[in-house]
C-alpha positions in Angstrom: -51.0 8.1 -14.4 -54.4 6.1 -14.0 -56.9 7.0 -11.3 -58.6 4.6 -9.3 -62.0 6.5 -9.5 -63.9 8.3 -12.0 -64.6 11.1 -9.7 -61.3 13.2 -10.5 -60.6 13.8 -7.2 -57.3 15.2 -7.3 -56.1 13.5 -4.2 -56.6 9.9 -5.5 -53.3 10.6 -7.8 -51.3 12.1 -4.8 -52.0 9.1 -2.9 -51.0 6.9 -5.3 -48.0 8.6 -6.0 -47.0 8.4 -2.3 -47.8 4.6 -2.3 -45.3 4.3 -5.2 -42.7 5.4 -2.6 -43.4 2.5 -0.6 -40.9 2.4 2.3 -38.7 5.1 1.1 -39.0 8.5 2.8 -41.9 10.7 1.2 -41.8 13.6 4.0 -38.9 14.7 6.2 -39.9 17.0 9.1 -36.5 17.3 11.3 -36.1 13.7 13.1 -39.2 12.4 11.7 -39.0 10.6 8.4 -42.1 9.2 7.1 -42.5 6.5 4.5 -45.1 6.7 1.4 -46.7 3.9 2.7 -47.1 5.4 6.0 -48.2 8.5 4.8 -51.1 7.0 2.6 -52.2 5.1 5.5 -52.5 7.8 7.7 -54.2 10.2 5.4 -56.8 7.5 4.6 -57.2 6.8 8.6 -57.8 10.6 8.7 -60.4 10.6 6.5 -62.3 7.6 7.8 -61.9 9.3 11.3 -63.4 12.9 9.7 -66.3 10.7 8.1 -66.9 8.7 11.1 -67.5 12.3 13.3 -70.7 12.7 11.1 -68.9 15.1 8.5 -70.4 15.2 5.1 -69.6 16.2 1.7 -69.3 20.0 1.5 -68.9 20.7 5.5 -66.2 23.0 6.4 -62.8 21.9 8.1 -60.6 24.7 9.2 -56.9 23.9 9.8 -55.0 26.0 12.1 -51.4 24.4 12.1 -47.7 25.2 11.8 -46.0 23.2 9.3 -46.0 19.5 10.5 -46.5 16.1 8.3 -50.2 16.0 9.9 -51.1 19.5 8.4 -50.1 17.9 4.7 -51.9 14.7 5.2 -54.9 16.3 6.7 -54.9 18.5 3.5 -55.8 15.4 1.5 -57.9 13.6 3.9 -60.4 16.7 4.3 -60.7 16.7 0.3 -60.6 13.0 -0.1 -63.7 12.9 2.0 -65.4 15.9 0.0 -65.2 18.3 2.6 -64.4 22.3 2.4 -60.7 23.0 3.4 -60.4 26.4 5.2 -56.9 27.3 5.7 -56.2 29.3 9.5 -53.3 31.3 8.9 -51.5 32.1 12.0 -50.4 35.8 11.1 -53.8 37.7 11.7 -54.8 39.0 15.1 -57.0 36.8 17.1 -60.3 39.3 16.1 -59.4 38.9 12.6 -59.2 34.9 13.2 -62.6 34.9 14.8 -64.2 36.6 11.8 -62.4 34.2 9.5 -63.6 31.1 11.1 -67.1 32.6 11.6 -67.6 33.6 8.1 -65.8 30.2 6.8 -68.9 28.3 8.4 -67.2 25.5 9.6 -68.2 22.3 11.1 -64.6 21.5 12.5 -61.7 23.3 13.8 -58.5 21.1 13.8 -55.8 23.0 15.6 -52.1 22.4 16.5 -51.4 22.5 20.4 -49.2 25.4 19.7 -52.0 27.4 18.9 -54.0 26.1 22.0 -54.7 29.3 24.0 -55.4 31.1 20.8 -58.1 28.4 19.8 -59.6 28.6 23.6 -60.2 32.3 23.0 -61.7 31.8 19.6 -64.1 29.3 20.6 -65.4 30.9 23.4 -67.1 33.3 21.1 -67.9 31.2 18.0 -69.8 27.9 18.3 -68.2 25.3 16.3 -69.9 21.7 16.5 -66.2 19.7 16.5 -63.1 21.2 18.1 -60.1 18.9 18.0 -56.4 19.2 18.7 -53.9 17.9 16.5 -52.2 15.8 19.3 -52.5 16.0 23.1 -53.6 19.1 24.9 -55.8 20.1 28.0 -58.7 21.9 26.4 -60.0 19.5 23.6 -59.7 15.8 22.6 -56.9 14.4 20.5 -57.6 13.6 16.7 -54.7 11.6 16.4 -55.3 9.3 19.2 -59.1 8.7 18.2 -57.9 8.1 14.4 -55.2 5.7 15.7 -57.3 2.5 16.0 -59.4 3.4 13.0 -59.5 1.5 9.6 -58.6 3.7 6.8 -60.7 4.0 4.0 -59.8 2.4 0.4 -58.9 4.7 -2.3 -61.9 3.8 -4.0 -63.7 5.6 -1.4 -63.0 9.0 -2.8 -65.6 11.6 -2.9 -66.8 12.7 -5.9 -64.3 15.6 -7.0 -66.9 18.3 -7.7 -67.6 18.5 -4.3 -63.9 19.7 -3.5 -63.5 23.3 -2.0 -60.5 25.2 -0.7 -60.8 28.8 1.1 -57.7 31.1 1.6 -57.7 33.8 3.6 -56.7 37.2 1.9 -57.5 39.9 4.2 -60.3 41.9 4.9 -62.1 44.1 7.2 -62.5 42.6 10.7 -65.8 40.9 10.6 -65.8 40.2 7.0 -62.6 39.0 5.8 -62.1 38.1 2.3 -62.1 34.1 1.8 -61.0 33.0 -2.0 -62.7 29.9 -3.1 -61.0 27.4 -5.5 -62.4 24.1 -6.7 -61.2 21.0 -7.9 -60.1 22.3 -11.1 -57.7 24.6 -9.6 -55.4 21.6 -8.7 -55.1 20.7 -12.5 -52.3 23.5 -12.1 -50.3 21.4 -9.8 -50.6 18.3 -12.0 -49.5 20.1 -15.1 -46.4 21.8 -13.0 -45.5 18.5 -11.7 -45.5 16.7 -15.0 -43.0 19.1 -16.1 -40.9 18.8 -12.9 -40.8 15.0 -13.1 -39.5 14.9 -16.4 -35.8 15.8 -15.1 -36.3 14.2 -11.2 -34.6 11.0 -9.9 -35.3 9.3 -7.1 -33.3 11.1 -4.7 -34.9 14.3 -5.6 -35.8 16.6 -2.3 -38.3 19.5 -2.1 -37.6 21.7 0.8 -40.7 23.8 1.8 -40.1 27.1 3.6 -43.2 28.4 3.4 -46.3 28.1 5.3 -48.8 24.9 4.3 -51.4 27.1 5.0 -50.5 29.4 2.1 -50.8 28.8 -1.5 -47.3 28.5 -1.8 -46.6 25.7 0.6 -49.8 23.9 -0.1 -49.1 23.5 -4.0 -45.3 23.0 -3.2 -46.1 19.8 -1.4 -48.7 19.1 -4.1 -46.4 19.2 -7.0 -43.4 17.8 -4.8 -45.4 14.4 -4.5 -46.8 13.9 -7.5 -43.5 14.8 -9.3 -41.8 12.2 -7.3 -39.7 14.3 -4.8 -39.0 13.8 -0.9 -40.9 16.5 0.6 -38.5 17.8 3.4 -40.4 20.5 5.6 -39.6 23.2 7.9 -41.8 23.9 10.8 -41.1 27.0 11.1 -38.7 29.2 8.9 -35.0 30.0 10.1 -32.4 30.7 7.8 -29.8 28.5 9.5 -32.1 25.6 9.6 -32.9 25.7 6.2 -29.5 25.9 5.3 -28.6 22.6 7.1 -31.6 21.2 5.6 -30.5 21.9 2.2 -27.5 20.2 2.8 -28.0 17.3 4.7 -31.0 16.0 2.5 -29.5 17.2 -0.6 -32.4 19.3 -1.4 -32.9 19.6 -5.2 -35.5 22.4 -5.3 -36.8 24.8 -2.5 -40.0 27.2 -2.1 -39.4 30.2 -0.4 -40.8 33.8 -0.2 -38.4 36.7 -1.2 -38.1 38.1 2.4 -36.7 34.5 3.3 -34.4 34.4 0.2 -32.9 37.7 2.0 -32.8 35.9 5.0 -30.6 33.0 3.8 -28.1 35.5 1.9 -27.4 37.2 4.9 -26.8 34.0 7.1 -23.3 33.4 7.7 -23.5 29.6 6.8 -24.8 30.8 3.2 -21.5 30.1 1.1 -21.1 29.7 -2.6 -20.4 25.9 -3.7 -22.2 24.5 -0.4 -25.3 23.4 -2.3 -24.2 21.6 -5.3 -27.6 19.6 -5.4 -29.6 22.6 -6.0 -30.9 22.9 -9.1 -34.1 25.3 -8.8 -34.9 27.7 -5.9 -38.6 29.3 -6.6 -39.2 32.5 -4.6 -42.6 34.3 -4.8 -44.6 36.8 -2.3 -42.7 40.2 -3.3 -40.7 41.6 -6.2 -36.7 41.0 -5.4 -34.1 43.8 -5.6 -32.0 43.1 -8.5 -29.2 43.4 -6.5 -30.1 40.8 -4.2 -30.8 38.5 -7.2 -27.3 39.0 -8.6 -26.0 38.1 -5.0 -28.0 34.9 -4.9 -27.0 33.9 -8.5 -23.3 34.2 -7.1 -24.3 32.0 -4.2 -26.3 29.7 -5.5 -26.0 29.3 -9.1 -28.2 29.7 -12.1 -31.0 28.1 -10.1 -33.4 31.3 -9.4 -37.1 30.7 -10.7 -39.4 33.5 -9.8 -43.2 32.8 -9.7 -45.6 36.0 -9.9 -49.1 35.2 -8.6 -51.6 35.7 -6.1 -54.3 33.7 -3.9 -57.2 34.7 -6.3 -55.5 33.8 -9.6 -53.0 31.1 -8.8 -50.0 31.4 -11.4 -49.8 34.5 -13.3 -46.2 34.4 -14.7 -42.7 32.9 -14.2 -39.1 34.3 -14.7 -37.1 30.8 -15.4 -33.3 30.2 -14.0 -32.5 30.6 -18.0 -34.4 34.2 -18.1 -32.6 35.4 -14.9 -29.6 36.8 -17.4 -26.9 38.8 -15.8 -25.9 40.0 -18.8 -29.2 41.5 -19.2 -29.8 43.6 -16.2 -33.3 44.5 -17.0 -34.4 41.0 -16.8 -34.2 41.0 -12.8 -36.5 43.6 -12.9 -39.0 41.4 -14.9 -41.7 38.9 -13.1 -41.4 36.9 -16.5 -43.5 36.0 -18.9 -47.4 34.5 -18.3 -47.6 30.9 -17.3 -49.0 28.1 -19.7 -53.3 28.7 -20.3 -52.8 32.4 -18.7 -54.1 35.2 -20.5 -53.2 38.7 -19.3 -54.3 42.4 -20.3 -53.2 45.6 -19.1 -55.7 48.2 -19.1 -56.3 51.9 -18.2 -58.6 53.7 -16.1 -61.5 53.1 -18.6 -60.7 49.3 -18.6 -59.5 49.4 -22.3 -56.1 47.5 -23.3 -53.0 49.7 -23.3 -50.4 49.4 -26.2 -47.2 47.1 -25.2 -45.0 49.1 -23.0 -47.7 51.4 -21.5 -48.4 51.2 -18.1 -51.7 49.6 -17.2 -53.7 47.6 -14.6 -53.2 44.0 -14.7 -56.2 41.8 -15.7 -55.8 38.2 -15.6 -57.7 35.0 -16.8 -57.0 31.3 -16.7 -58.4 28.3 -15.1 -56.7 29.1 -11.9 -58.5 32.1 -11.0 -60.6 32.0 -7.9 -64.5 31.3 -8.4 -65.0 34.1 -6.2 -64.7 35.5 -2.6 -66.7 33.1 -0.3 -70.5 34.3 0.3 -69.6 37.8 -1.1 -71.0 38.7 -4.8 -70.6 42.0 -4.2 -66.8 42.0 -3.6 -66.4 39.3 -5.9 -68.1 41.4 -8.7 -65.7 44.2 -8.3 -62.7 42.2 -9.2 -64.3 39.6 -11.3 -66.3 40.1 -14.3 -68.7 37.7 -16.4 -65.8 36.7 -18.8 -63.6 35.2 -16.5 -61.1 38.4 -16.0 -59.5 39.2 -12.8 -58.6 42.6 -11.7 -55.4 42.4 -9.7 -54.9 45.7 -8.6 -51.2 45.4 -10.0 -50.1 48.2 -12.1 -47.3 47.0 -14.8 -46.2 47.0 -18.3 -45.5 44.2 -20.9 -42.7 44.5 -23.5 -42.7 43.3 -27.0 -41.2 39.7 -25.8 -44.1 39.1 -23.6 -42.3 39.6 -20.3 -44.1 41.7 -17.6 -43.1 44.4 -15.6 -44.9 45.6 -12.3 -44.3 49.1 -11.6 -46.7 49.9 -8.6 -49.7 48.3 -6.5 -53.1 50.0 -7.2 -54.3 48.3 -4.2 -52.6 49.6 -1.0 -50.4 46.6 0.2 -47.3 47.1 2.5 -44.5 44.9 2.2 -43.1 44.3 5.4 -40.8 41.2 4.4 -41.8 39.5 8.0 -43.7 36.6 6.7 -45.3 35.1 3.6 -48.1 37.8 3.9 -48.4 41.4 3.2 -49.9 44.0 5.4 -53.3 45.0 3.8 -53.4 48.5 4.9 -57.3 48.8 4.2 -57.6 46.5 6.6 -55.6 48.7 9.4 -57.5 51.8 8.1 -60.7 50.6 8.8 -59.7 49.0 12.3 -58.3 52.3 13.2 -61.2 54.8 12.1 -63.5 52.2 14.1 -61.7 53.6 17.3 -63.6 56.4 19.3 -60.6 58.8 19.5 -59.9 58.5 15.7 -61.7 60.4 13.1 -59.7 59.4 10.1 -56.6 57.1 9.5 -54.1 56.2 6.7 -52.0 53.3 6.6 -48.7 53.3 4.5 -45.5 51.7 3.7 -42.2 53.6 4.3 -38.9 52.3 2.7 -36.7 50.2 5.1 -34.0 47.9 4.4 -33.4 45.4 1.5 -36.6 46.7 0.1 -38.7 46.0 3.0 -41.4 48.5 4.1 -42.4 50.2 7.7 -46.1 50.4 8.5 -46.5 54.2 9.2 -49.9 55.4 10.2 -51.1 59.0 9.7 -54.2 59.8 12.5 -56.5 62.4 12.4 -57.9 62.7 16.0 -61.7 63.2 16.5 -60.4 65.9 19.3 -57.4 67.7 18.0 -56.4 68.2 21.8 -57.1 64.9 22.8 -54.8 62.6 20.9 -55.4 58.9 21.2 -52.7 56.7 23.4 -50.4 55.6 20.7 -49.0 52.5 23.1 -52.7 51.3 23.8 -53.5 51.8 20.2 -50.8 49.6 19.3 -51.6 46.8 21.4 -55.3 46.8 20.2 -54.3 46.7 16.8 -51.8 43.8 17.6 -54.7 42.0 19.4 -57.3 42.5 16.9 -54.9 41.9 13.6 -51.4 40.6 14.7 -48.2 41.5 15.1 -47.6 42.1 11.5 -49.9 45.0 11.8 -48.0 46.9 14.5 -47.0 50.1 13.0 -43.5 51.1 13.2 -44.3 54.8 13.6 -47.2 57.4 13.7 -47.9 60.7 12.5 -50.6 63.0 13.9 -52.3 65.8 11.5 -55.4 67.7 11.1 -56.5 66.2 7.7 -55.6 63.8 5.0 -54.9 64.8 1.3 -57.7 63.8 -1.2 -57.9 62.8 -4.7 -60.6 64.1 -7.1 -63.1 61.6 -6.3 -62.7 62.0 -2.6 -60.4 59.1 -1.7 -57.3 59.7 0.6 -54.3 60.2 -1.8 -51.9 58.3 0.0 -49.4 58.3 -2.8 -49.3 62.2 -2.0 -49.2 61.5 1.9 -46.3 59.2 1.3 -44.6 61.7 -0.9 -44.8 64.2 2.0 -43.6 62.1 4.4 -40.8 60.9 2.5 -39.6 64.6 1.8 -39.7 65.6 5.5 -37.5 62.5 6.4 -34.9 63.5 3.6 
């Protein structure tokens, strides 16, 4: 594929591929069908409007959106213009979103009108030079209307790829969220994946994206889909019935879900074996899946499952292909696959030394998709990324003689609720709780629920044992600051928390005690 500029700006190749579709559908979203030619002209008009507003290369542009065609095209326009793309996912609470946007140092916030009230609150506390809606609303100017009469850029006007940056939110403490930074080279992964997918693609192939386009999974799936010649089918929000209907009506050949979405598909009465003969690959990511559920999925959809293990910080780590989901080898369903192309992995002990094959260690990853670091946060970057490019994942696992990885635990305290594409970062909740005046100490842990999901349980040590916090009010404050995802399902009140030998809260011991009392 030839590019038009010498800048190595990946968006040029994406726009070229869209242009090749001409009048054929490139993006399908409900009743909307957008041709390749329309998609290209729209993205280039958006880019011209961004530049016309005074933005220059390197300026931050935040996207606070649901899944829409405009959200996809804005991603291209922002990077085409050489601006820094800041994803603002909708799950965090208002306090965390304010901190995210403040820390990301953005010059423009583009928001979906469905988030008008939240945006009004955020911008009431943060000074952002340009706040524009993507569509008509009462509180901000409509970017789409302003851009409708603007002549678009030409492909030759793409910014130098060296100016491209993407900031991905991964959680943090309110006031200091972690924002992963990826540069232009990160997008080579998607071009590489697209080459493999394009080899067996036909003109009628369609990729269904169920995950949020403000997350790595949705963002990457869109790029791979376009570059490999697929029609991109987009769900605005995930609904199992709507997804199954789209799979059938659009003859979806590939799709992207997170594991809890896969479970919802399987539990829907319309998910019947043999209904989706066009489906060749079902990518799932975000959390480990139950072997029993994987067997069920293979029975319903056929031998199409493709697991992707990775994270915002390190991109793709490993894959378990459809051929490797082997029902004759039950242990294969407990693996997250073998390292992807160009990915190096090491399992290390507490002293940072490699462990032998088969032994459990903490997973370290090195590849060209590992992040540059956390945005303007050298201290936390240094905690997980060394001078040789090794990223400390925080996941515990082992690797067998054939190179397959098996995750056995999480060194970092992440609670997999299964509610969305995101997990609950218990450290974030811990820090919020201990900042409350009536709370001396707190520990958030995950307790088992259905389908390998976890429920958020909070253990509190009150500042005054005789005056415990109002738990209903505390829950409301948590939701307001961090979002519904972080609302505890249950609480415990105690006098003290167990400690490790180095003085940290021993959450493993705490969880074991709670499980014993529930038995």
